[in-house]
MITORDREN-174822 format. One record per residue (C-alpha): residue number from 1; residue in one letter; x negated, y, z negated. Coordinates in nm, 2 decimals, always signed. Each point is the difference from the previous one (the first is absolute). Example, Ala and Ser with C-alpha at 12.3 -4.5 7.8 and 13.67 -1.06 7.14 Angstrom:
% MITORDREN-174822
1,A,-1.23,-0.45,-0.78
2,S,-0.14,+0.34,+0.07
***
This chain:
% MITORDREN-174822
1,X,-2.05,+14.81,+6.05
2,X,+0.12,+0.20,+0.31
3,X,-0.06,-0.30,+0.25
4,X,+0.19,-0.24,-0.22
5,X,+0.29,+0.26,-0.04
6,X,+0.01,+0.06,+0.37
7,X,+0.00,-0.38,+0.07
8,X,+0.29,-0.05,-0.23
9,X,+0.18,+0.28,+0.16
10,X,-0.06,-0.18,+0.31
11,X,+0.14,-0.31,-0.12
12,X,+0.32,+0.16,-0.13
13,X,+0.06,+0.15,+0.34
14,X,-0.05,-0.34,+0.16
15,X,+0.25,-0.14,-0.25
16,X,+0.24,+0.28,+0.09
17,X,-0.04,-0.08,+0.36
18,X,+0.05,-0.37,-0.04
19,X,+0.31,+0.07,-0.21
20,X,+0.17,+0.20,+0.25
21,X,+0.33,-0.14,+0.13
22,X,+0.06,+0.03,+0.36
23,X,+0.28,-0.14,+0.19
24,X,+0.08,-0.36,-0.08
25,X,-0.08,-0.28,+0.25
26,X,+0.37,-0.04,+0.08
27,X,+0.02,+0.37,+0.08
28,X,-0.30,-0.02,+0.23
29,X,+0.12,-0.31,+0.19
30,X,+0.32,+0.17,+0.03
31,X,-0.13,+0.33,+0.15
32,X,-0.32,-0.11,+0.19
33,X,-0.05,-0.26,+0.27
34,X,-0.20,-0.32,-0.08
35,X,-0.30,+0.10,+0.19
36,X,-0.03,+0.34,-0.20
37,X,+0.05,-0.21,-0.34
38,X,-0.29,-0.23,+0.11
39,X,-0.23,+0.28,+0.06
40,X,+0.10,+0.18,-0.31
41,X,-0.07,-0.31,-0.21
42,X,-0.34,-0.06,+0.16
43,X,-0.10,+0.37,-0.06
44,X,+0.14,-0.01,-0.36
45,X,-0.20,-0.31,-0.07
46,X,-0.31,+0.17,+0.12
47,X,+0.06,+0.30,-0.23
48,X,+0.07,-0.24,-0.30
49,X,-0.32,-0.18,+0.06
50,X,-0.19,+0.31,+0.03
51,X,+0.15,+0.15,-0.32
52,X,-0.08,-0.33,-0.18
53,X,-0.36,+0.00,+0.10
54,X,-0.02,+0.38,-0.13
55,X,+0.15,-0.11,-0.32
56,X,-0.25,-0.27,-0.06
57,X,-0.29,+0.26,+0.06
58,X,+0.16,+0.23,-0.24
59,X,+0.05,-0.26,-0.25
60,X,-0.37,-0.10,+0.03
61,X,-0.10,+0.36,-0.04
62,X,+0.22,+0.06,-0.32
63,X,-0.14,-0.31,-0.15
64,X,-0.36,+0.11,+0.08
65,X,+0.08,+0.36,-0.15
66,X,+0.16,-0.15,-0.30
67,X,-0.30,-0.22,-0.06
68,X,-0.25,+0.28,+0.06
69,X,+0.17,+0.22,-0.25
70,X,+0.03,-0.28,-0.28
71,X,-0.36,-0.14,+0.06
72,X,-0.31,+0.18,-0.19
73,X,-0.20,+0.23,+0.22
74,X,-0.31,-0.16,+0.15
75,X,-0.11,+0.17,+0.32
76,X,-0.21,-0.28,+0.16
77,X,+0.25,-0.26,-0.10
78,X,+0.30,+0.22,+0.10
79,X,-0.17,+0.09,+0.34
80,X,-0.08,-0.37,+0.07
81,X,+0.35,-0.11,-0.10
82,X,+0.15,+0.29,+0.22
83,X,-0.21,-0.12,+0.30
84,X,+0.09,-0.35,-0.06
85,X,+0.38,+0.06,-0.04
86,X,-0.02,+0.24,+0.30
87,X,-0.14,-0.29,+0.21
88,X,+0.25,-0.23,-0.13
89,X,+0.27,+0.26,+0.09
90,X,-0.12,+0.05,+0.34
91,X,-0.02,-0.38,+0.05
92,X,+0.36,-0.04,-0.14
93,X,+0.12,+0.29,+0.22
94,X,-0.16,-0.17,+0.31
95,X,+0.17,-0.33,-0.08
96,X,+0.33,+0.19,-0.07
97,X,-0.03,+0.18,+0.33
98,X,-0.09,-0.33,+0.19
99,X,+0.30,-0.18,-0.16
100,X,+0.23,+0.30,+0.07
101,X,-0.13,+0.02,+0.38
102,X,+0.07,-0.37,+0.03
103,X,+0.34,+0.02,-0.14
104,X,+0.08,+0.29,+0.23
105,X,-0.12,-0.18,+0.30
106,X,+0.19,-0.31,-0.08
107,X,+0.32,+0.22,-0.04
108,X,-0.07,+0.17,+0.32
109,X,-0.07,-0.32,+0.17
110,X,+0.34,-0.14,-0.13
111,X,+0.19,+0.30,+0.13
112,X,+0.02,-0.08,+0.37
113,X,+0.12,-0.35,-0.11
114,X,+0.26,+0.14,-0.20
115,X,+0.11,+0.25,+0.24
116,X,+0.01,-0.28,+0.28
117,X,+0.21,-0.21,-0.24
118,X,+0.21,+0.29,-0.07
119,X,+0.06,+0.08,+0.38
120,X,+0.07,-0.37,+0.07
121,X,+0.27,+0.00,-0.29
122,X,+0.15,+0.32,+0.14
123,X,+0.01,-0.16,+0.35
124,X,+0.14,-0.32,-0.12
125,X,+0.28,+0.20,-0.20
126,X,+0.08,+0.19,+0.31
127,X,+0.03,-0.34,+0.20
128,X,+0.22,-0.13,-0.27
129,X,+0.21,+0.31,+0.01
130,X,+0.05,-0.02,+0.36
131,X,+0.08,-0.36,-0.01
132,X,+0.26,+0.06,-0.27
133,X,+0.15,+0.27,+0.20
134,X,+0.01,-0.22,+0.30
135,X,+0.17,-0.29,-0.19
136,X,+0.25,+0.25,-0.14
137,X,+0.08,+0.11,+0.34
138,X,+0.03,-0.35,+0.13
139,X,+0.22,-0.10,-0.30
140,X,+0.23,+0.30,+0.06
141,X,+0.03,-0.09,+0.37
142,X,+0.08,-0.36,-0.07
143,X,+0.25,+0.10,-0.26
144,X,+0.17,+0.23,+0.25
145,X,+0.01,-0.28,+0.26
146,X,+0.15,-0.24,-0.22
147,X,+0.26,+0.26,-0.13
148,X,+0.07,+0.08,+0.36
149,X,+0.04,-0.37,+0.09
150,X,+0.24,-0.05,-0.30
151,X,+0.21,+0.28,+0.10
152,X,+0.01,-0.13,+0.35
153,X,+0.09,-0.33,-0.09
154,X,+0.27,+0.14,-0.23
155,X,+0.14,+0.21,+0.29
156,X,-0.01,-0.29,+0.23
157,X,+0.18,-0.22,-0.27
158,X,+0.26,+0.27,-0.04
159,X,+0.04,+0.03,+0.38
160,X,+0.03,-0.39,+0.03
161,X,+0.26,+0.00,-0.27
162,X,+0.20,+0.27,+0.15
163,X,-0.01,-0.17,+0.35
164,X,+0.12,-0.33,-0.17
165,X,+0.29,+0.18,-0.17
166,X,+0.09,+0.16,+0.33
167,X,-0.02,-0.35,+0.17
168,X,+0.23,-0.14,-0.27
169,X,+0.25,+0.27,+0.04
170,X,+0.00,-0.06,+0.39
171,X,+0.03,-0.38,-0.04
172,X,+0.30,+0.06,-0.22
173,X,+0.17,+0.24,+0.26
174,X,-0.07,-0.26,+0.27
175,X,+0.15,-0.28,-0.21
176,X,+0.29,+0.22,-0.04
177,X,+0.04,+0.07,+0.35
178,X,-0.04,-0.37,+0.10
179,X,+0.27,-0.08,-0.24
180,X,+0.22,+0.26,+0.14
181,X,-0.06,-0.12,+0.35
182,X,+0.06,-0.37,-0.10
183,X,+0.34,+0.12,-0.15
184,X,+0.08,+0.20,+0.32
185,X,-0.10,-0.31,+0.21
186,X,+0.22,-0.21,-0.20
187,X,+0.30,+0.24,+0.04
188,X,-0.06,+0.03,+0.37
189,X,+0.00,-0.39,+0.03
190,X,+0.33,-0.01,-0.18
191,X,+0.15,+0.25,+0.22
192,X,-0.15,-0.17,+0.32
193,X,+0.16,-0.33,-0.11
194,X,+0.34,+0.18,-0.05
195,X,-0.02,+0.15,+0.34
196,X,-0.08,-0.32,+0.15
197,X,+0.31,-0.16,-0.16
198,X,+0.22,+0.28,+0.11
199,X,-0.16,-0.03,+0.37
200,X,+0.05,-0.39,-0.02
201,X,+0.37,+0.06,-0.08
202,X,+0.05,+0.25,+0.28
203,X,-0.18,-0.25,+0.25
204,X,+0.25,-0.27,-0.09
205,X,+0.30,+0.22,+0.04
206,X,-0.13,+0.12,+0.34
207,X,-0.06,-0.35,+0.12
208,X,+0.36,-0.11,-0.09
***
């Protein structure tokens, strides 16, 4: 029948739509912010639930049409069966609609909590990033101070060693001078004794 053909064509189109391959989740996460991804996921979930409910209705109609085509024609029985099945279809549709609405409300109710948690996580990540940057800056500063202190101590050590070397040179020079002065003093003492002997001899001669 034309209705069955149209319904099957609708199912084929829905299958093509469901089989459509859009961007992968990794690509979406790389290109879009997290808030947009959450909203997109909620919207996609709504569309999927709506399409699922539509498929249930189409499936029911197809089964009804198939049963009608295969069953022997009895107008009264057929009309009663049709009315009964239509009532059941309406009830099933109402139940599906209520269930769908409840799921949508549950998802919409969870979105603020998810967004709040996401914002909290982003805030925590920013704080951790700032703390890490501060730690790195303090570490670099401490390393620089330690390096400067080592260089300063090394320079002071080199200056101390150079001063000690200079003092040792000066002490050696002083020892050499003292030794020379002692030798000169010893020579002068010898000359003085010699002069005293000569003077003593002259006094003796003069006294005679």
